[in-house]
Every structure is written in C-alpha cells, then in structure tokens.
C-alpha positions as CSV (number, residue, x, y, z in Angstrom):
1,M,0.3,0.2,0.2
2,G,1.4,3.5,-1.2
3,A,1.8,6.7,1.5
4,A,-0.6,8.4,1.9
5,P,-0.1,11.8,0.0
6,K,0.6,15.0,2.1
7,Q,-1.1,18.1,1.9
8,G,0.0,20.8,0.1
9,R,1.7,18.8,-2.7
10,L,2.2,20.3,-6.2
11,L,0.0,18.7,-9.3
12,V,1.5,17.4,-12.2
13,H,0.5,20.8,-14.4
14,E,1.6,22.8,-11.6
15,I,5.2,21.5,-11.8
16,V,5.1,21.8,-15.7
17,D,4.0,25.6,-15.4
18,R,7.4,26.1,-13.2
19,L,9.6,24.4,-15.8
20,D,9.1,28.1,-17.0
21,E,11.0,29.5,-14.4
22,L,14.4,27.9,-15.7
23,P,16.3,29.6,-18.1
24,T,15.9,28.9,-21.5
25,L,19.0,27.7,-23.2
26,P,21.0,30.1,-25.4
27,S,20.3,30.6,-29.0
28,V,23.4,29.6,-30.1
29,V,22.3,25.9,-29.5
30,Y,19.5,26.2,-31.5
31,E,21.3,27.7,-34.7
32,L,24.1,25.3,-34.5
33,N,21.9,22.4,-34.4
34,R,20.3,24.4,-37.5
35,V,23.4,24.4,-39.5
36,I,25.1,20.8,-38.5
37,N,22.2,19.8,-39.6
38,D,21.9,21.4,-42.8
39,P,24.1,19.1,-45.7
40,M,25.4,22.7,-47.1
41,S,27.3,23.9,-44.1
42,S,30.7,24.2,-43.6
43,T,33.3,24.5,-41.0
44,G,33.5,28.3,-41.5
45,D,30.0,28.0,-40.8
46,V,29.8,26.4,-37.2
47,E,32.9,29.1,-36.3
48,K,30.8,32.0,-36.7
49,I,27.9,31.1,-34.9
50,M,30.6,30.4,-32.0
51,A,32.3,33.3,-32.1
52,N,28.9,34.8,-30.8
53,D,29.8,32.8,-27.3
54,A,33.3,33.5,-26.1
55,S,32.5,31.5,-23.5
56,L,31.2,28.3,-24.6
57,T,33.4,28.2,-27.6
58,T,36.6,28.0,-24.9
59,K,34.6,25.5,-23.0
60,V,34.0,22.9,-25.8
61,L,37.7,23.4,-27.2
62,K,38.7,22.9,-23.5
63,L,36.2,19.2,-23.8
64,A,37.8,18.4,-27.2
65,N,41.6,19.0,-25.6
66,S,40.5,16.6,-22.6
67,A,41.2,12.8,-22.0
68,Y,38.1,11.7,-23.3
69,Y,39.6,12.2,-26.8
70,A,42.8,12.6,-26.6
71,I,43.7,14.4,-29.6
72,P,47.0,14.4,-30.4
73,G,49.1,17.3,-29.6
74,G,45.7,19.2,-28.9
75,V,43.5,21.6,-30.8
76,T,43.4,25.7,-30.3
77,S,41.2,26.3,-32.6
78,L,37.1,24.8,-33.5
79,Q,38.4,24.1,-37.0
80,R,40.8,21.9,-36.0
81,A,38.5,20.2,-32.8
82,I,36.0,19.6,-35.5
83,A,38.8,18.0,-38.1
84,Y,39.3,15.7,-35.0
85,I,35.9,15.1,-33.6
86,G,33.8,16.2,-36.2
87,Y,30.5,18.0,-36.0
88,D,28.1,15.9,-34.5
89,T,30.3,16.2,-31.3
90,I,31.0,20.0,-31.7
91,N,27.3,20.3,-31.1
92,Q,26.8,17.2,-28.7
93,L,29.2,18.8,-26.4
94,A,27.4,22.3,-26.9
95,L,24.3,21.5,-26.2
96,S,25.4,19.7,-23.1
97,A,27.5,22.2,-21.5
98,S,24.4,24.6,-22.0
99,I,21.9,22.2,-20.7
100,I,24.3,21.5,-17.3
101,K,24.7,25.7,-17.0
102,S,20.9,26.3,-17.4
103,L,20.1,23.8,-14.7
104,G,22.4,25.4,-12.4
105,P,24.4,24.6,-9.3
106,K,21.8,24.6,-6.8
107,S,22.7,21.2,-4.2
108,H,21.6,19.3,-1.0
109,E,22.9,16.8,1.3
110,L,20.1,14.2,0.0
111,F,20.8,14.9,-3.7
112,E,24.1,16.5,-4.1
113,L,24.7,17.7,-7.6
114,P,28.4,16.6,-8.5
115,G,27.5,13.1,-7.3
116,F,24.1,13.4,-9.5
117,W,26.1,14.4,-13.0
118,K,28.9,12.1,-12.2
119,H,26.4,9.4,-12.5
120,A,25.3,10.9,-15.4
121,L,28.1,11.5,-17.0
122,G,29.0,8.1,-16.4
123,V,25.7,7.4,-18.2
124,A,27.0,9.6,-21.1
125,M,30.1,8.2,-21.9
126,A,28.7,4.5,-21.2
127,S,25.8,5.3,-24.0
128,E,28.5,6.0,-26.5
129,V,30.6,2.8,-25.8
130,I,27.6,0.8,-26.1
131,A,26.7,2.8,-29.3
132,K,30.2,2.7,-30.8
133,E,29.6,-1.3,-29.9
134,V,26.0,-1.8,-31.7
135,K,27.5,0.1,-34.4
136,Y,24.9,3.3,-34.3
137,K,25.7,5.7,-36.7
138,T,26.2,8.8,-34.5
139,P,27.3,7.7,-30.8
140,S,28.2,11.0,-30.0
141,D,24.2,11.4,-30.2
142,L,23.5,8.9,-27.7
143,F,26.6,10.7,-25.0
144,T,23.8,13.7,-25.2
145,C,21.2,11.5,-24.1
146,G,22.9,9.8,-21.5
147,L,23.6,12.6,-19.9
148,V,20.8,14.3,-19.9
149,H,18.4,11.2,-18.8
150,D,17.6,12.2,-15.3
151,M,17.3,16.1,-16.2
152,G,14.0,16.0,-15.0
153,K,15.7,14.9,-11.6
154,V,17.3,18.3,-11.2
155,A,14.3,20.5,-12.7
156,L,11.7,18.8,-9.8
157,F,14.7,19.8,-7.3
158,N,14.9,23.1,-9.0
159,V,11.0,23.8,-8.9
160,A,9.1,21.3,-6.5
161,E,12.4,21.0,-3.9
162,D,10.4,19.7,-0.6
163,Q,8.4,17.2,-2.8
164,F,11.5,16.0,-5.1
165,L,13.6,15.4,-1.3
166,E,10.4,13.9,0.3
167,V,11.0,11.6,-2.9
168,V,14.8,11.1,-2.5
169,Q,14.1,10.6,1.1
170,F,11.7,8.0,1.1
171,A,14.2,6.0,-1.7
172,R,16.9,5.8,0.5
173,E,14.9,5.1,4.3
174,H,12.9,2.2,1.9
175,K,16.3,0.8,-0.1
176,Q,14.5,1.7,-3.6
177,S,14.9,3.2,-6.5
178,L,13.7,6.7,-7.3
179,V,11.2,5.6,-10.0
180,E,9.6,3.1,-7.1
181,A,9.4,6.0,-4.8
182,E,7.7,7.8,-7.0
183,A,5.1,5.5,-7.6
184,E,5.0,4.4,-3.8
185,L,4.1,8.1,-3.2
186,D,2.2,9.5,-6.2
187,A,4.7,11.7,-6.9
188,P,5.5,13.1,-10.4
189,R,7.6,10.7,-12.5
190,H,11.3,12.0,-13.4
191,T,10.7,11.1,-16.7
192,H,7.5,12.7,-17.6
193,I,9.2,16.4,-16.5
194,G,12.3,15.4,-18.0
195,F,10.3,15.0,-20.8
196,E,8.3,18.2,-20.7
197,L,11.6,20.5,-20.1
198,A,13.2,18.6,-22.9
199,T,9.9,19.3,-25.6
200,K,9.9,23.1,-23.7
201,W,13.7,23.3,-24.7
202,R,13.1,21.8,-28.1
203,L,15.5,18.9,-27.6
204,P,16.3,16.4,-30.4
205,Y,13.5,13.9,-30.7
206,Q,16.6,11.2,-29.3
207,I,16.9,12.9,-26.3
208,Q,13.6,13.3,-25.7
209,V,12.5,9.6,-26.2
210,S,15.2,8.5,-24.1
211,I,14.6,10.8,-20.7
212,A,10.6,9.3,-20.8
213,N,11.7,5.7,-21.6
214,H,14.6,5.3,-19.9
215,H,12.8,2.6,-17.2
216,Q,10.9,1.6,-19.6
217,R,12.5,-2.0,-20.3
218,D,9.4,-3.5,-22.6
219,P,9.3,-1.4,-25.9
220,A,5.7,-2.3,-26.1
221,G,5.0,0.4,-23.1
222,R,6.8,3.0,-25.0
223,G,4.3,4.4,-27.6
224,G,4.7,2.9,-30.4
225,L,8.5,3.9,-31.0
226,S,10.7,3.4,-34.3
227,Q,13.3,0.8,-34.4
228,E,16.0,3.1,-34.2
229,A,14.4,5.4,-31.4
230,N,13.4,1.7,-29.4
231,L,17.4,1.0,-30.2
232,I,18.4,4.7,-28.4
233,V,16.5,3.9,-25.3
234,D,17.5,0.4,-24.7
235,I,21.5,1.6,-24.8
236,V,20.4,4.4,-22.1
237,F,18.3,1.6,-20.4
238,L,21.3,-0.9,-20.2
239,S,24.4,2.0,-19.4
240,N,22.1,3.6,-16.8
241,L,22.0,0.2,-15.2
242,L,25.6,-0.8,-15.8
243,I,26.4,2.8,-13.9
244,H,24.4,2.1,-11.1
245,A,26.1,-1.3,-10.6
246,L,29.7,0.1,-10.8
247,Q,28.1,2.2,-8.2
248,F,29.4,5.6,-10.1
249,G,28.2,9.0,-9.1
250,Q,24.8,9.3,-6.9
251,S,21.2,9.8,-8.6
252,G,19.4,10.2,-5.8
253,H,18.8,6.3,-5.0
254,Q,21.1,3.5,-4.3
255,K,19.4,0.4,-5.4
256,V,21.0,-1.8,-8.0
257,L,19.5,-3.8,-10.7
258,G,20.2,-6.6,-12.4
259,L,21.2,-6.7,-15.9
260,P,18.1,-7.6,-18.4
261,K,18.5,-10.7,-20.7
262,D,15.9,-9.6,-23.5
263,V,17.5,-5.9,-23.6
264,L,21.0,-7.5,-23.9
265,D,19.3,-10.0,-26.7
266,R,17.7,-7.0,-28.5
267,L,21.4,-4.8,-28.6
268,M,22.6,-8.7,-29.8
269,I,25.1,-8.1,-27.0
270,P,26.2,-11.9,-26.1
271,Q,26.4,-12.8,-21.7
272,D,29.9,-13.5,-23.0
273,A,30.8,-9.9,-24.3
274,L,29.4,-8.3,-21.3
275,K,32.9,-8.7,-19.2
276,D,34.8,-6.6,-22.1
277,L,32.1,-4.2,-22.4
278,I,32.2,-3.2,-18.9
279,A,35.9,-3.1,-19.0
280,K,35.6,-0.8,-22.2
281,I,33.4,1.7,-19.9
282,K,35.3,1.8,-17.0
283,E,38.5,3.1,-19.2
284,K,36.0,6.2,-20.5
285,I,34.4,6.4,-17.1
286,Q,38.5,7.0,-15.5
287,N,38.2,10.0,-17.7
288,A,35.1,11.7,-15.7
289,D,35.8,13.8,-13.2
290,G,38.8,16.0,-15.7
291,F,35.8,15.9,-18.2
292,L,32.9,17.1,-15.7
293,K,35.0,19.7,-14.1
294,I,35.2,21.3,-17.7
295,I,31.7,20.9,-18.5
296,G,30.2,22.2,-14.8
297,E,32.3,25.3,-15.4
C-alpha cells in the first residue's frame, strides 16, 4: 500500500508550468544544431555561430582537449577540433554544456549535484561506448542522451524542492529506486517532467524519447517508438543499469538492479561479451572527473 499523499503537494501540471522559471538554452545551441544538420554548411559556418558565445567556445575547446578525446597534440581552434571529433560531437558538447548550465548549481545533502552529474556523465560515456559496440550511426548523440536522461530530477529539485527531496528520502529509507519511490508516493515522475522540459527546450527527438522511456524495459510500453528510437532507449536503459552497478556517482537512490537478458538480446550483446564491454566503460569513465570539471564550469 502506498504512502498517504501530503497536503499542499504541487500537481503535475503546476510543476510543468513552473518549468518556465528555469533559464532557457542560449540561442547559439539552436543555431548550431540548424547549421550542423544542413548538408551545405561548412566549418566556417560553425565557427561563425560559436564566435557569438566566447565562453561556450572556450568550454567546447577545453572538452575537446580533455583526456576523453585524446587528440594528438591538442587543439587550439574550433577548425582543428571539428577536423578531429566532427560536427556532431561539437554540437553535442555545446548542447550538453548549455543544458547543465541552465539547470544551475543548486545542491542539497540528500541530492548532491556533483554526485548526480558524475552518474549522468557515466551514463553518457557508457551510452557512447555501447552505441559504438552496436554500430549506431552517431554515437555522440547517445552521449548527450545519456548525460541528460535524468534531467527531470534536477528540474524537480529546482521547481519543487521539498516534494522531490521527500521522494529521495523515501527511496533511501526503503532501499528503493527513485522510480519505485515515485510510484509508492504517487509523486510526479522524473521521466515525465524531464520529457516536458526537453519539449519546452525543443531538444532533439532522440533525447526526448530517451528521457521519457529510460526506465521502460518493455518496448511495448514506450508508445509505439520506431526501431531506431527503441535502440536509443535500450542503450540508455542498459547504460544506466551498468553505471548504477558500478556505483559511479549518485543519482538520488542506491538500489542496484540486475541486467535484463531481453535488453541485451535486442542489442545483440552476448552475455560472454559483457566483461569486455564493462572493461571499456570503466576505462572511459576514468576520465569523467576532468570532463565534469570542465563541463560544469
């Protein structure tokens, strides 16, 4: 039997309305996405747009020079960075840095933001590793999907702090996942709030569906997604479970779930390949602290 709801809780639509109080993403993010998705665009077009936001350009260059990308000799210009890591990765880095900045630095002992983003970055890195493993066409897209999969939690923390922390506390006390605690308390689901914010911010479709469905194991419960969208969700779903199992960062709960064979089967990842896959993920997340320091500046 679920816990009795407390008086004065915000309703879902009231929380969604409050999302308008969060800072919007900078216009450079939308301009960059438009240009990068234009087959006629050039490196010069990307540089021209990035020049309108010097701080974002500096951050992207620092990220490109991080140990995660290990560009030989490093880079000092966007032109060289694009040559090594590509338009798509530059776009995803700019988008990721902007989202983290817009969600703000607010933290609490029950929900420590550094630990939260460490978990999120672990999921991002794991998602990119798995995307490459299963030959997904643009693994950098999965990096961003993984990074922001839980942004509904930060949104809830910002606009309904007491209500959200009540769920976090309940999850800890009852050794539940946050999803289980939300259901038990009949609280707004962070997946729904994250999806609503992603929609307000006009984030790419693949990000929206991964936020909304990253706890939905069964494709039949995902609202009729395409084969590609289901693949994206499966990758983020598995990455999230693996990063929890590795106890990397802290996303608001401590419960570790087993790895579902059906998801592995859909991704065509054999059980005997898991050990090598996890080793690759562990190698990638060794660079997380430096990457997180830059992206959170």
